[in-house]
N, C-alpha and C positions, 0 to 999 in steps of 0.2 A: 508810516503805518506797516505793520507787519504782515507780510503776505502769507496766505494759509500754506501750509507745507503740502507739498505735492506728494502724492502716491508715486512709488517707482512700479510702473507696469511689470508684471511678470506673464509669462505665457502659460495658459491653462490647457492648450491642446495636447502635450505629452500625455498628461494625467488622465484626460478624457479619452485620448486614444488607448491608453492602457486599460481602462474600464471597460470600454467598446471591446475590445480584443479579449478580454476575460470572459466576457459575457457571451460573446461569439463562438469561443472555445467551448465554453459550459454547455451552451445549447446546442452546438454541432456535434459534440461527443455524445450527449445523451441521444439524440437524434440518430446517429451511427450506431449506438450500441442498442436502441431500440430496434433498429432494423435488422441489425445481424444477430439478435439473440431470438431464438425460437420461441414462440407462445406455446409451444405444445411438446409433451415429452412422451416419447415411447414407453409403453409400460412392459416389463419383462412377463413373459409367458408364464402362467402359473402361480404368479405372486400375488398374495391378497391384498387388496387396497383398502382404506378406511375413510369412511366420511361420518362424524360423529360415532354412534354407536354401532352404526350399519357397516358391515365388511363383507365382500365378496370379491371373485376372482374375474377379472375381465377377460373378456373373448379375446382370442387372438386378432391381432392387428388392429385392436383400438387404442387410441392415443389419448392421454389427458390434456385438456385445454385449461393450461396454467392460470390465463387470465380470467377465466370464469369459474374456477374454483376457489373456495374459501376454505382454509384449513380448519377442521374440526365442524364443518357446517354443511358445505355441499363438495361435490365431486362432479366436474364435466368431462366426459369422455366422447370422442366422436371417431368416427371411421366414415371416410368419403363425406357423403352430404346427410349423414344421420348422425344425431346426439343422444346419449344417454345421461340424464342428470339425476343424481342422488343427492336430495336434500334433507337434513334433519332439523327439528326445532323442537323446543320443549312444548308439552301440550297437557293442559288441564280442562278437561271437558269430555264429551260423549265421542264415540269413533266416528261418527258421520258428518260432523261440523265442518271439518276442513276440506271433505270431499265435495259437499255442495257449494261451498266456497270456490273451489277451484272450477268447479264446472260452469258456475256462473261468470267467472273471470274470463274462461276461454270462450264461451258463448257470446258475450257482451262486449269484453275489452278486445278480444283477439278476433272475433268474428268466424269461429270455429263451430261445427256441427257435431252434435254427439252421434256416434254410431252405435244404436241399441241401447239396453239397459246397463246399468252398473250390476257387476257381477261379484260374487266372492272368488277368491283364489287362495290355495293352499300350495307350498313349495314343498320339495321333498325333505327340506329341514325342520318343516313344521311352521314355517312363518306364514302366517294368514293375515288377508286383508280385503280390499275392495280394489276392483280395477273397471275401467271404460276404456273404448277407444273414441278417437276424434278425427276429423279430417277437416281441411279446407281447401283453397283453391290451388294452394302451392305446397301443400305438405298434408301428413297423416302422421297418427301417433296413437300412442298407449300410455295410460296413467295409470300407476299402481299406488295404492296407500296403504300402510300399516301403521296402527295406533297400538302402541303397548302402553295400557293404563296403568300397569304395575309401577313401570319405570317414568311415567309421565312423559312420553317422547312420541314422536310422530315422525314418521320417514315417509317420503314422496319420491316416487320415481317416474320420470318423466321421459319416455321415449318418443322422439320424433323425427321426420325427415322426409325427403324427396320420394316420390313413388317407384323411382327407379330403384332397383335392388332392395325394395322394402322387406321381401320376405325373408331373405338370407340375414337381414341386419336385425330384423324382428325375431329371428331364430337365436341370434346372438344375444339380444337383449332378454330374452327368455332364459337362455342358460345362465348370464349373470345375475338376474333376479333369483334362478334356482340356486345359486351358489350363495346367496346372502343370508347372513344372520345377523343378530343385533347383539352380539357378545363383545363386541370392540371394545378395550379398555378407554374410559374416559378421563 
């Protein structure tokens, strides 16, 4: 009777070790790169930045949060504990719909309180829209909205942060809003 052929054993641990080392080097390299790559970028003084069709000049000392900015859609700036977020969206509808939705989201979803009534604003460039202030237990802010029905676009500007240093940061936010126009090429 013939004996079944025996398979010659071979070692698998060198190959498994090589794969394990490759994975460890890849993950370790990505972790190292993430820890040593800054998530913020200083902005040059007086240089115009763009978020969609909105463009403006950042106030001195504000930096861009790269991880929370999306090219052509939103731009997040920060200085200390304060944030300035400009978001652009396509819009087909009336001028007040997104504002009411934003207030509801802030009141119900984020448990923030509205401070006063919605009011109109106009910048020195002629940009006009609606604004309101809000506050919570740990932050306060101001929200501005511009609807350009001709271009079918919506620009929302949300400034918020801690109470400490709020007056100076709000003055910076207002100067950035005042420098804004909707003429950026798309």
